[in-house]
C-alpha positions in Angstrom: 40.1 61.5 60.5 39.2 64.4 58.2 35.5 64.2 59.3 36.6 64.5 62.9 38.8 67.4 62.0 36.0 69.0 60.1 33.6 68.6 63.1 36.2 70.1 65.4 36.7 73.0 63.0 32.9 73.6 62.8 32.5 73.5 66.6 35.3 76.0 67.0 33.8 78.3 64.4 30.4 78.0 66.2 32.0 78.8 69.5 33.7 81.9 68.0 30.4 83.1 66.5 28.6 82.6 69.8 31.3 84.5 71.7 31.1 87.3 69.1 27.4 87.4 69.3 27.5 87.6 73.1 30.1 90.4 73.1 28.1 92.4 70.6 24.8 91.9 72.5 26.5 93.0 75.7 27.7 96.2 74.1 24.3 97.3 72.7 23.5 101.0 73.2 20.5 102.8 71.7 19.6 106.5 71.3 16.0 107.5 71.6 14.4 110.4 69.7 14.9 112.5 72.9 18.7 112.0 72.5 19.2 109.8 75.6 21.5 106.9 75.2 20.5 103.6 77.0 22.3 100.4 77.5 20.5 97.8 75.5 22.1 94.5 76.6 20.0 91.6 77.7 20.1 92.5 81.4 19.1 96.1 80.7 16.3 94.8 78.5 15.0 92.7 81.3 15.1 95.7 83.7 13.2 97.8 81.2 10.5 95.1 80.9 10.1 94.8 84.7 9.8 98.5 85.2 7.3 98.9 82.3 5.3 96.0 83.5 5.2 97.2 87.1 4.2 100.8 86.0 2.0 100.0 83.0 -1.0 101.9 84.5 1.1 105.0 84.3 2.0 104.7 80.6 2.9 106.7 78.6 3.3 109.8 80.8 4.7 108.3 84.0 8.3 109.0 84.7 11.1 107.0 86.3 14.7 107.7 87.2 17.1 105.8 85.0 20.8 105.3 84.9 21.9 106.1 81.3 24.7 104.4 79.3 27.1 107.1 80.5 26.1 106.4 84.1 24.3 109.7 84.5 20.9 109.8 86.1 18.0 111.0 84.1 14.2 111.3 84.7 12.6 109.8 81.6 9.1 109.0 80.6 7.9 105.5 80.5 7.2 106.0 76.8 10.9 106.8 76.2 11.8 103.7 78.2 9.5 101.7 76.0 11.1 103.2 72.9 14.6 102.2 74.3 13.4 98.7 74.8 12.0 98.4 71.3 15.3 99.7 69.8 17.4 97.4 72.0 15.4 94.3 70.9 15.6 95.3 67.3 19.4 95.7 67.5 19.7 92.4 69.3 17.6 90.8 66.5 20.0 92.2 63.9 23.0 90.8 65.7 21.5 87.3 66.2 20.4 87.1 62.5 23.9 88.2 61.3 25.6 85.6 63.4 23.2 82.7 62.7 
């Protein structure tokens, strides 16, 4: 009986950790050296990758309009978008390692 209870407790603790990790990942924001604040959640990271991939011939000086974390619109360089992506991935890595 206690083994089953222990298994249920472990499963509950894993579920709590997974939920916490998901919430923290969804709330990631990063600030670039230019001072712009970007959303860094997984969906935003995916958008960054798609834009950078589609416009890679224009790196690093090309520009794109981007909706910032505060919902303002800014014209940013692709180099800054690449920096925001690197920062976001690094922050997500920290979160995942802390909650592993």
